[in-house]
N, CA, C and O atoms as a GROMACS GRO file, in nm:
protein
  272
    1MET      N    1  -2.243  -0.090   1.724
    1MET     CA    2  -2.325   0.025   1.736
    1MET      C    3  -2.237   0.157   1.679
    1MET      O    4  -2.125   0.191   1.718
    2MET      N    5  -2.316   0.219   1.580
    2MET     CA    6  -2.234   0.340   1.528
    2MET      C    7  -2.271   0.470   1.611
    2MET      O    8  -2.387   0.488   1.647
    3PRO      N    9  -2.176   0.556   1.640
    3PRO     CA   10  -2.196   0.687   1.700
    3PRO      C   11  -2.284   0.767   1.616
    3PRO      O   12  -2.277   0.767   1.493
    4GLY      N   13  -2.375   0.841   1.690
    4GLY     CA   14  -2.479   0.931   1.626
    4GLY      C   15  -2.413   1.063   1.586
    4GLY      O   16  -2.305   1.089   1.639
    5PRO      N   17  -2.461   1.145   1.505
    5PRO     CA   18  -2.393   1.281   1.481
    5PRO      C   19  -2.368   1.360   1.598
    5PRO      O   20  -2.276   1.441   1.591
    6PHE      N   21  -2.437   1.351   1.705
    6PHE     CA   22  -2.395   1.441   1.817
    6PHE      C   23  -2.270   1.381   1.880
    6PHE      O   24  -2.179   1.455   1.918
    7GLU      N   25  -2.265   1.255   1.890
    7GLU     CA   26  -2.126   1.191   1.936
    7GLU      C   27  -2.006   1.227   1.855
    7GLU      O   28  -1.892   1.243   1.900
    8LEU      N   29  -2.046   1.237   1.721
    8LEU     CA   30  -1.936   1.266   1.626
    8LEU      C   31  -1.881   1.402   1.647
    8LEU      O   32  -1.760   1.424   1.647
    9ILE      N   33  -1.975   1.498   1.666
    9ILE     CA   34  -1.937   1.631   1.686
    9ILE      C   35  -1.864   1.649   1.816
    9ILE      O   36  -1.776   1.736   1.815
   10ILE      N   37  -1.884   1.582   1.931
   10ILE     CA   38  -1.821   1.587   2.050
   10ILE      C   39  -1.682   1.529   2.040
   10ILE      O   40  -1.591   1.585   2.101
   11ILE      N   41  -1.655   1.406   1.958
   11ILE     CA   42  -1.527   1.354   1.910
   11ILE      C   43  -1.451   1.446   1.839
   11ILE      O   44  -1.330   1.450   1.859
   12LEU      N   45  -1.504   1.523   1.759
   12LEU     CA   46  -1.435   1.626   1.668
   12LEU      C   47  -1.384   1.738   1.740
   12LEU      O   48  -1.277   1.792   1.711
   13VAL      N   49  -1.466   1.775   1.839
   13VAL     CA   50  -1.427   1.901   1.929
   13VAL      C   51  -1.318   1.853   2.011
   13VAL      O   52  -1.226   1.931   2.032
   14ILE      N   53  -1.314   1.732   2.064
   14ILE     CA   54  -1.211   1.682   2.148
   14ILE      C   55  -1.079   1.682   2.071
   14ILE      O   56  -0.974   1.723   2.120
   15VAL      N   57  -1.091   1.637   1.954
   15VAL     CA   58  -0.973   1.601   1.872
   15VAL      C   59  -0.917   1.746   1.849
   15VAL      O   60  -0.799   1.775   1.866
   16LEU      N   61  -1.006   1.825   1.812
   16LEU     CA   62  -0.937   1.974   1.767
   16LEU      C   63  -0.878   2.038   1.887
   16LEU      O   64  -0.778   2.108   1.874
   17LEU      N   65  -0.934   2.019   2.005
   17LEU     CA   66  -0.870   2.075   2.137
   17LEU      C   67  -0.743   2.005   2.169
   17LEU      O   68  -0.655   2.068   2.227
   18LEU      N   69  -0.726   1.881   2.137
   18LEU     CA   70  -0.596   1.816   2.164
   18LEU      C   71  -0.500   1.840   2.065
   18LEU      O   72  -0.385   1.850   2.107
   19PHE      N   73  -0.519   1.853   1.924
   19PHE     CA   74  -0.424   1.870   1.827
   19PHE      C   75  -0.422   2.016   1.777
   19PHE      O   76  -0.314   2.068   1.751
   20GLY      N   77  -0.516   2.070   1.765
   20GLY     CA   78  -0.514   2.204   1.721
   20GLY      C   79  -0.543   2.194   1.558
   20GLY      O   80  -0.519   2.092   1.494
   21GLY      N   81  -0.594   2.308   1.503
   21GLY     CA   82  -0.631   2.293   1.363
   21GLY      C   83  -0.524   2.291   1.259
   21GLY      O   84  -0.537   2.232   1.152
   22LYS      N   85  -0.416   2.358   1.295
   22LYS     CA   86  -0.302   2.347   1.204
   22LYS      C   87  -0.236   2.211   1.206
   22LYS      O   88  -0.201   2.161   1.099
   23ARG      N   89  -0.218   2.148   1.315
   23ARG     CA   90  -0.150   2.034   1.328
   23ARG      C   91  -0.243   1.921   1.263
   23ARG      O   92  -0.196   1.829   1.195
   24LEU      N   93  -0.368   1.934   1.287
   24LEU     CA   94  -0.463   1.832   1.222
   24LEU      C   95  -0.465   1.839   1.078
   24LEU      O   96  -0.477   1.734   1.015
   25LYS      N   97  -0.453   1.961   1.013
   25LYS     CA   98  -0.450   1.977   0.878
   25LYS      C   99  -0.322   1.911   0.826
   25LYS      O  100  -0.325   1.844   0.722
   26ASN      N  101  -0.215   1.926   0.893
   26ASN     CA  102  -0.083   1.874   0.850
   26ASN      C  103  -0.104   1.714   0.851
   26ASN      O  104  -0.083   1.644   0.752
   27ILE      N  105  -0.144   1.672   0.958
   27ILE     CA  106  -0.178   1.515   0.964
   27ILE      C  107  -0.262   1.467   0.858
   27ILE      O  108  -0.229   1.362   0.803
   28GLY      N  109  -0.385   1.540   0.814
   28GLY     CA  110  -0.449   1.503   0.710
   28GLY      C  111  -0.384   1.503   0.586
   28GLY      O  112  -0.401   1.410   0.508
   29GLY      N  113  -0.307   1.602   0.557
   29GLY     CA  114  -0.218   1.595   0.425
   29GLY      C  115  -0.125   1.489   0.422
   29GLY      O  116  -0.117   1.417   0.322
   30ASP      N  117  -0.048   1.469   0.531
   30ASP     CA  118   0.041   1.345   0.544
   30ASP      C  119  -0.028   1.211   0.511
   30ASP      O  120   0.023   1.119   0.447
   31LEU      N  121  -0.148   1.215   0.563
   31LEU     CA  122  -0.232   1.087   0.549
   31LEU      C  123  -0.256   1.062   0.402
   31LEU      O  124  -0.226   0.961   0.338
   32GLY      N  125  -0.319   1.177   0.359
   32GLY     CA  126  -0.352   1.153   0.201
   32GLY      C  127  -0.235   1.143   0.114
   32GLY      O  128  -0.251   1.071   0.016
   33GLY      N  129  -0.116   1.202   0.130
   33GLY     CA  130  -0.001   1.172   0.054
   33GLY      C  131   0.033   1.028   0.066
   33GLY      O  132   0.062   0.965  -0.036
   34ALA      N  133   0.032   0.969   0.188
   34ALA     CA  134   0.072   0.818   0.201
   34ALA      C  135  -0.021   0.730   0.121
   34ALA      O  136   0.017   0.634   0.055
   35ILE      N  137  -0.154   0.772   0.131
   35ILE     CA  138  -0.251   0.690   0.052
   35ILE      C  139  -0.224   0.720  -0.093
   35ILE      O  140  -0.224   0.621  -0.166
   36LYS      N  141  -0.202   0.825  -0.143
   36LYS     CA  142  -0.156   0.844  -0.281
   36LYS      C  143  -0.040   0.772  -0.323
   36LYS      O  144  -0.037   0.709  -0.428
   37GLY      N  145   0.062   0.779  -0.239
   37GLY     CA  146   0.180   0.699  -0.277
   37GLY      C  147   0.156   0.542  -0.277
   37GLY      O  148   0.210   0.467  -0.358
   38PHE      N  149   0.074   0.503  -0.183
   38PHE     CA  150   0.044   0.357  -0.181
   38PHE      C  151  -0.022   0.309  -0.305
   38PHE      O  152   0.014   0.210  -0.368
   39LYS      N  153  -0.121   0.386  -0.336
   39LYS     CA  154  -0.197   0.355  -0.470
   39LYS      C  155  -0.106   0.363  -0.599
   39LYS      O  156  -0.123   0.291  -0.698
   40LYS      N  157  -0.010   0.456  -0.588
   40LYS     CA  158   0.064   0.476  -0.716
   40LYS      C  159   0.170   0.342  -0.710
   40LYS      O  160   0.206   0.287  -0.814
   41SER      N  161   0.209   0.302  -0.589
   41SER     CA  162   0.315   0.180  -0.586
   41SER      C  163   0.233   0.059  -0.637
   41SER      O  164   0.288  -0.023  -0.710
   42MET      N  165   0.108   0.047  -0.601
   42MET     CA  166   0.028  -0.081  -0.636
   42MET      C  167   0.018  -0.083  -0.777
   42MET      O  168   0.045  -0.189  -0.835
   43LYS      N  169  -0.024   0.043  -0.858
   43LYS     CA  170  -0.024   0.045  -0.986
   43LYS      C  171   0.101   0.014  -1.057
   43LYS      O  172   0.103  -0.043  -1.166
   44GLU      N  173   0.209   0.054  -0.993
   44GLU     CA  174   0.356   0.029  -1.058
   44GLU      C  175   0.378  -0.122  -1.058
   44GLU      O  176   0.429  -0.177  -1.155
   45SER      N  177   0.338  -0.192  -0.947
   45SER     CA  178   0.368  -0.312  -0.921
   45SER      C  179   0.282  -0.404  -1.010
   45SER      O  180   0.324  -0.514  -1.046
   46GLU      N  181   0.173  -0.361  -1.042
   46GLU     CA  182   0.096  -0.443  -1.145
   46GLU      C  183   0.151  -0.434  -1.292
   46GLU      O  184   0.147  -0.527  -1.373
   47SER      N  185   0.204  -0.306  -1.316
   47SER     CA  186   0.258  -0.301  -1.451
   47SER      C  187   0.388  -0.364  -1.467
   47SER      O  188   0.432  -0.385  -1.580
   48ASP      N  189   0.464  -0.403  -1.344
   48ASP     CA  190   0.590  -0.458  -1.355
   48ASP      C  191   0.593  -0.611  -1.380
   48ASP      O  192   0.689  -0.679  -1.415
   49LYS      N  193   0.457  -0.654  -1.351
   49LYS     CA  194   0.444  -0.809  -1.378
   49LYS      C  195   0.472  -0.829  -1.534
   49LYS      O  196   0.423  -0.762  -1.624
   50ILE      N  197   0.565  -0.943  -1.547
   50ILE     CA  198   0.596  -0.972  -1.685
   50ILE      C  199   0.498  -1.096  -1.713
   50ILE      O  200   0.486  -1.190  -1.634
   51ASP      N  201   0.436  -1.086  -1.823
   51ASP     CA  202   0.344  -1.185  -1.864
   51ASP      C  203   0.385  -1.218  -2.015
   51ASP      O  204   0.300  -1.218  -2.105
   52ASN      N  205   0.504  -1.242  -2.034
   52ASN     CA  206   0.564  -1.285  -2.170
   52ASN      C  207   0.569  -1.415  -2.186
   52ASN      O  208   0.661  -1.468  -2.124
   53LYS      N  209   0.489  -1.497  -2.261
   53LYS     CA  210   0.501  -1.624  -2.290
   53LYS      C  211   0.555  -1.670  -2.400
   53LYS      O  212   0.549  -1.789  -2.429
   54ASP      N  213   0.617  -1.575  -2.479
   54ASP     CA  214   0.699  -1.598  -2.612
   54ASP      C  215   0.842  -1.658  -2.567
   54ASP      O  216   0.902  -1.739  -2.638
   55THR      N  217   0.889  -1.613  -2.449
   55THR     CA  218   1.014  -1.662  -2.425
   55THR      C  219   1.017  -1.799  -2.371
   55THR      O  220   0.951  -1.839  -2.275
   56VAL      N  221   1.112  -1.877  -2.450
   56VAL     CA  222   1.124  -2.022  -2.416
   56VAL      C  223   1.264  -2.039  -2.380
   56VAL      O  224   1.353  -1.979  -2.440
   57ILE      N  225   1.287  -2.125  -2.277
   57ILE     CA  226   1.434  -2.149  -2.245
   57ILE      C  227   1.441  -2.286  -2.255
   57ILE      O  228   1.357  -2.358  -2.202
   58ASP      N  229   1.555  -2.338  -2.332
   58ASP     CA  230   1.573  -2.478  -2.353
   58ASP      C  231   1.683  -2.528  -2.256
   58ASP      O  232   1.783  -2.466  -2.219
   59ALA      N  233   1.646  -2.647  -2.222
   59ALA     CA  234   1.725  -2.696  -2.109
   59ALA      C  235   1.752  -2.849  -2.141
   59ALA      O  236   1.668  -2.921  -2.196
   60LYS      N  237   1.877  -2.888  -2.102
   60LYS     CA  238   1.904  -3.028  -2.112
   60LYS      C  239   1.947  -3.087  -1.970
   60LYS      O  240   2.014  -3.020  -1.892
   61VAL      N  241   1.910  -3.197  -1.948
   61VAL     CA  242   1.934  -3.277  -1.822
   61VAL      C  243   2.058  -3.375  -1.867
   61VAL      O  244   2.056  -3.454  -1.961
   62ILE      N  245   2.164  -3.350  -1.775
   62ILE     CA  246   2.282  -3.428  -1.806
   62ILE      C  247   2.315  -3.504  -1.684
   62ILE      O  248   2.343  -3.452  -1.576
   63LYS      N  249   2.310  -3.654  -1.714
   63LYS     CA  250   2.347  -3.735  -1.595
   63LYS      C  251   2.491  -3.761  -1.580
   63LYS      O  252   2.562  -3.791  -1.676
   64GLU      N  253   2.534  -3.750  -1.457
   64GLU     CA  254   2.669  -3.775  -1.419
   64GLU      C  255   2.691  -3.927  -1.414
   64GLU      O  256   2.611  -4.001  -1.357
   65GLU      N  257   2.800  -3.970  -1.477
   65GLU     CA  258   2.839  -4.114  -1.471
   65GLU      C  259   2.883  -4.141  -1.334
   65GLU      O  260   2.956  -4.055  -1.286
   66GLU      N  261   2.851  -4.251  -1.256
   66GLU     CA  262   2.885  -4.278  -1.132
   66GLU      C  263   3.039  -4.347  -1.132
   66GLU      O  264   3.065  -4.445  -1.202
   67THR      N  265   3.122  -4.290  -1.055
   67THR     CA  266   3.257  -4.336  -1.052
   67THR      C  267   3.257  -4.447  -0.943
   67THR      O  268   3.183  -4.435  -0.846
   68LYS      N  269   3.332  -4.544  -0.957
   68LYS     CA  270   3.347  -4.655  -0.857
   68LYS      C  271   3.487  -4.666  -0.817
   68LYS      O  272   3.522  -4.751  -0.735
   0.00000   0.00000   0.00000
């Protein structure tokens, strides 16, 4: 059950009384910066993926002779 507009206003007033306007503004700015940094790192990790199928590595399997 979602709270109605009256309940949201009461919650907002309580939060403002507990934290104050300036501190709430700082928390909001920090949260926004964290979200922005997370999105930026997600974009960078997608561009870091190497999908180059032109590189072929040749390998030989060499059997060791058993010594008795």
